C-alpha positions as CSV (number, residue, x, y, z in Angstrom):
1,M,103.2,126.7,107.4
2,R,100.9,125.3,104.7
3,K,100.0,121.6,104.9
4,R,100.8,119.5,101.8
5,T,97.8,117.7,100.4
6,I,98.5,114.1,99.5
7,T,96.6,112.8,96.5
8,Q,96.1,109.2,95.7
9,N,97.9,108.0,92.6
10,P,95.3,107.0,90.0
11,F,97.4,104.1,88.8
12,T,97.5,102.4,92.2
13,G,96.1,98.9,92.0
14,R,96.3,95.8,89.8
15,W,96.1,96.3,86.0
16,R,95.5,93.3,83.7
17,I,97.7,93.2,80.6
18,V,95.4,92.7,77.6
19,S,98.0,93.0,74.8
20,M,101.7,93.4,74.1
21,S,103.4,94.0,70.8
22,A,106.0,91.2,71.3
23,W,103.9,88.4,72.6
24,D,100.5,86.9,72.0
25,H,97.7,86.7,74.5
26,E,98.3,83.0,75.3
27,F,101.9,83.7,76.4
28,I,100.9,86.7,78.5
29,D,98.5,84.5,80.5
30,E,100.7,81.4,80.5
31,E,101.1,80.9,84.3
32,E,98.3,83.3,85.4
33,E,96.7,86.4,84.0
34,G,99.3,88.9,83.1
35,Y,99.3,92.1,85.2
36,F,101.1,95.1,86.6
37,E,100.4,96.1,90.2
38,F,101.2,99.5,91.5
39,E,101.2,100.1,95.3
40,Q,100.8,103.3,97.3
41,N,104.5,103.5,98.2
42,D,105.6,103.8,94.5
43,S,106.6,100.1,94.3
44,G,104.9,97.2,92.7
45,Q,105.2,94.0,90.8
46,F,104.4,92.4,87.4
47,H,103.9,89.0,85.9
48,F,103.4,87.8,82.4
49,G,104.3,84.6,80.7
50,Y,107.2,83.2,82.7
51,V,108.5,86.6,83.7
52,Y,108.0,88.0,87.2
53,G,109.5,91.1,88.7
54,Q,109.3,93.7,91.4
55,M,109.5,97.5,91.1
56,V,111.1,99.3,94.0
């Protein structure tokens, strides 16, 4: 049986939000720097302005 090679997702890690079409930069970084964070297990979280969420 052939072994399956697991490759690392190139999007894994924390990504800073630098622009959004609906909000200006001041709102994006209101509470902390706006970001999306992708984890190895295909989950993650995001935060911009007063919006915080998890991706599962």
